N, C-alpha and C positions, 0 to 999 in steps of 0.2 A: 419235535420241531424239525423242519426241513430248511435247506438253504433259501428256498423261496420265501418261507415265513420270515426268516431273518431279514431278507431284502425289504420286504414290505414293512416290517417293524421299524427298520432303520429310517424309512421314508417318513413315517409319522413321528418317530422320535426326533428327527431333525426338522420337522414341520415343513418339509417339502409337500407333504399331504397332510390333511387334517387341519385343525384350527391354526391360523397364522398367529404369530406373536403380535402384541399390540403396537410395539414400537421397534425401530431398528436397534436401539440400545438393548432392549429386552431380547431380541433375536441373537445378538452377539453374546450377551450374558448367558443365554440358554446353551449355546454351543461352546461357550467358554473361550474359544479361540477359533478363527477361521482363516485358512491360508489365503494370503493376499499379496503375493508378489506381482500378480496381474490385477491392478487396482480396479479397472472397469469390470472384470469378472467377479471380483470380490463384492463390489457394490451390487451387481446383479444377484449374487448369491444371497445377500441380505434381503434385498427387495422381494425376491420370490417367496421368502419365508415370513414376510411382515405384512400386517394389515394395510390395506390401501388407505385407511383413515389417517395413517401417519404421514401427513403431507410433506413434512420436511425430510423425512426418511433418513438414510444414513449420512447424507451430507449435513443435515441439521445436527445429528448426533456428534459428528466431528466438531462442528462449530461450537457446540455447548460443552465440549470437553468430556462427553460421556463415553466415547469410543476413540481409541488411538490405534496407530499402526506402528509396530516395532518387531523386533527379532526375539521373542520370548523363548523359542524352542526350535530345534533342528536347524538353526542358522538361517531360517526362512522368515520372511515377512508374514505377519499375521495381524488380523484385526482382533483387538482384545478390549474388554471393558477397561476404561482408564483406571478405575479404582483397583483393578486386579493386577495390573502390569508389574508393579513393584514386587509383590510376593512371588510371581512367576519367575522374574529375573533372579530373585534370591535363591531359587531352587536350581537354576540352570546356568547362570553366568560363569561360575568358576570353571566348570568342565568345558564350556564352549570356548572361553578365552584360552584355556590351556590347550585345547585341541587346535586352535588357530595359530599357535606359536610359530610353526614352520612357515606358514603363509606370511606372517609378519616379517620374518627374516628374509623371505624371497622378495618382498616388496620394499625392503630397506627401512622398515618402521621400527623405531626404538621408543623407549619410554619418554625420552625428551621430546620426540616428535608428537607423540600422543598428548603430552602435557601442553605443548604449544598449540596444537589443534583445538584442544578443549578451551584454552585461555582465549583464543580468538573467537570461538563460537560463543562463549559465555559473555564476552564484552558486547558482541553484536546482538545477542538475544535477551540479555537481562532487561527486565522492566516490561515484560509481556510482549516483546517483539518477536517476529518470526522471519524466517528466510526460506526462499525456495531452495531446492537442492542445487540448482545452478548458481545461485547467489552464494551459498556456502562454499561450493567448490571454487568459485572465483576468489573468495576471501582467502582460502587456503593456497590457491595458486599464487596470488600476489605475495604471500609470505614464503614462497619457494618450498611449500610442503608437498607439492604434487610432482608432476614430471614423469611419473611411472604409471603405466596403465593399471587401473583398478586400485591404485593407492587411495584415491579419494573415497571410493566406496568402502574400502576396508576401514578407513579412519571413521567414517560415519557409523558403520556397523559397530565398531569397537566402542565408541562413545555412547551409542544407543544401548548396546548390550550391557554396559556397565551402569546404565540408568541415568545418564546425564541428559541425553536427547531423546526425543520421540517425534513421530510424524503426527501432527494434530489437525489444525483447521484446514478446510478444503477451500481453496481460492483459485479461480480461473482454471479449473480442470486438474489441479494437483494439490497434494497435501503439503503444507509448509512445516518446516522444522522448528521446534520450540524446545525450551528447557523443560524437562519432565517435572522437576520440583515446582516450577512456577505454574505449569499447565495443569498439573494434578496435585494441588496443595494438600489434599486430605486422602491419601491412599489408604487402603485397608492394610493393616499390619498384622500378619499372622506368624505364629511360631512355626518352626519347621514341620513338626508332626501335623499340626493343624492345617498347614498349607498342602501337605501331601494328601491328607484326607479330603480336603476341599477339591483339589484337582481331580482326584479319582471320582468323587461323587458327581462333579459337574460333567466329566467326560462320559461316564456311563449313563447319566440321565439324558444328555443331549445326543449321544451317539449309539447307545446300546440298542440291540444286543451287540456286545463286543467282548473280546477276550482280554486277558491280562497282556498277551503279546501285542494286541492292537494298541493298548494303552501305552505300553513301553515304546512302541514304534512312534506313536503320535507325539509323545512328550520328549523322547530320548532320555528319560530318567533311567537310572540304574534299575535293574530288576529288583534289587533289595528295596529301593525307595518306592517303586511301584507297588510292590507287595505290601509295604507298610501303609501306603495310602489306601489301598484296597481293603486292608483289614479294618481301617477306620470307617470306610464308606459302606462296607458290606451290609451292616444291619439295615441300611436304608434302600437296599437294592434287592431284586429278585434274580434268581439264576435259572437257567434252562440248559439242557444238554442238546447239542447239535453234532451229530456224527461223532459222539464220544468226547466232545470238547465242551467245557463249561463256558457259557456266555452270560453276561450280566447286563441288567437294564433297570430302568425305573419301573416299579410295579404298574404305574398308570399307562405305560406304553402299550401293554396288551389290550387294555380297555380302549385306548385311542384307535388301535387298529380294528377292533371289533366294530367300532362306530363308523370308521372311515375307510373300510377295506375297499369299497368300490372305487373311491377316489385314488387310493394308493395303487390300485391295479391299472390306473390310467396311464397317460403318456405325458412325460415331462421333458422339456428341453433345458438341461442344466448347463450352467456356464463352465468354462474351463476351470480346472483346479477345484471343483466343488468338493465339499466335505463328504458327500456320499461316496466319492471315489477315494479322496485323499485321507479320509479319517480312519483308515484301517490298514493293518499290516496284511491281512488276508481279505482281498477285495472280491473273491470268487463268488460270494453270494449275489453280488450285483453285476460284476464284470467277468464274463466267462474268460478263463485264462487264455484260450486260443485266440481271443480278440484283443488282448491287452496291447499288442503291438499297434493296433489301429488307433488306440487312445493316446499312447505314448510312443510315437514312432522312433525306432532305434534306441528305446530306453533313454531318451535324451532329457528326461525330467520336465518336458513341456507337455502338459496334459490338455488335450483338446476338449471342447464342449461335447456333451454326450446326450444322446436320445435314450431315455429310459421308458420302457413299457412293461407293465406287469411286474415291476420291480427289477427288471433286468436291463442292462445296457444292450441296445440293439443297433446302434449306429452313432455317427457323429454329425455335427452341424457346424455351420459357420456363417458369419455375415459377409455379404459381398456387395459391391457397388456402393454408391453414395447418393444422397439427395433423393430425387424421384425414382432413381434406379436402384435404390437400396433394397436388398432382398436377403432371404435366408436360403441357404443351400444345405440339404441334408443328404447324407450318404449312409445307406444301411450296411451292416456287416455282411448280410446275405441278401435278404429282401424284406421290405416292410410288408406286413399284412395289410389288407385293404383298410381295416380299422385304424391301424397305426398310421398309415399313409394319410388318411383323412385328418387324424388328430394333428399330425405334423403340419399339414397344409393350413389348418386353423391356427396353429401356433405361429406359423410364418406371418400371418396377417397381423398378429399382435406384436411380435418382436420386430418386424420390419416397419411398423407404423411410427 
C-alpha cells in the first residue's frame, strides 16, 4: 500500500466518494464525530456525504434530536449523534476539565460561579425550552457573571463539557442551547471498556486507514485507553502496512474503493475543517507537508476549504461576493491541470448556485 492508496481509501471510508449515507444522522453516526466550530462548514461536510433524498438534511436531524453539537473531545465543537454524546463525555470530561483549571483561574471562575450559571440556565431551559447563545449570555450578564472577555464562552463550555447543556435545534440560522438530559432523554449507556471499544471501532470504520497515533490525536484519549479500545475493536478491522507503519480500517473499505476508484480519483471541493484533513495526526497522505501552510496559514488553527484531486490536496477555495455576484474562487498550490481546472469550474457552478 502507498500513501496514494491510503488517501483514496479514506475518501471512500468517509463517503466523500462512493455511496452516500442515506440520512444526515447516519452520516454523523458513521463518522462518529465531525469537527464543527465553523457550523456552515460542518453542515456542508455532512451534506456532501449524504444522499440528496434526505430532504430535511442535517437541519432536520438537529430538530429531531438525532444530532447535537458539543465539546466531546479536544476542547473543540463537534457534531455527534445525540445518543452517543453522554458516553463520549464520560471518557473525556475529567481530563479536559482538569486541563482547563488554569484558564478558569485566569477568568476568575470558581465553583460558586459555575453553580450559579447552571442554576440560571436550568431555570430558563427546563420544560423543553431553548435559548440562543446571545440570550444565555444576556441572562448571565444580568446576574453579573460576565464582565471578563471569554468568561461567558468558558461557562458555556464547562456546563456542556460536564453534560448539562448542548446545542440542539437549529432556528433562524443558529443552534439553540438546551438541557442535555431533556433533549436526549434516552442516551446510550456504555461501560468504560465498552465505550473505548466502540469509539475505536467507529473511528477506524469511518476514517480508516488510520494509525493508533491518528486515533489518539483525534480523541485526545490517553495512549493506554486508545490501546485498550483498539484491542476490543481489532477483531472487526483489517490491517495493512504503509511505509512500515500499521494502519487499520473496516474490511469493506477496500471493496468500496475497488468499486468506486474512478470517482475517488476525481475532484472534490471540501469545506473548511473537513474530516479528510482534521481526522488524522499524519495528514501527509492527502495534504503534502510542503503545502500545509496554505491550508492553515501561520498554524493558526483555522483550516481553509480545500480542493482535492486524485486523493491529494491541490489547492484551496473560498466563496466570494453575494447575491447575483456570488462566486467561487479557487487557488492552486502550484497549477491546476486542465482536467482539474475544468472540474473546479463545474463545481463552481454548483456551489455558487
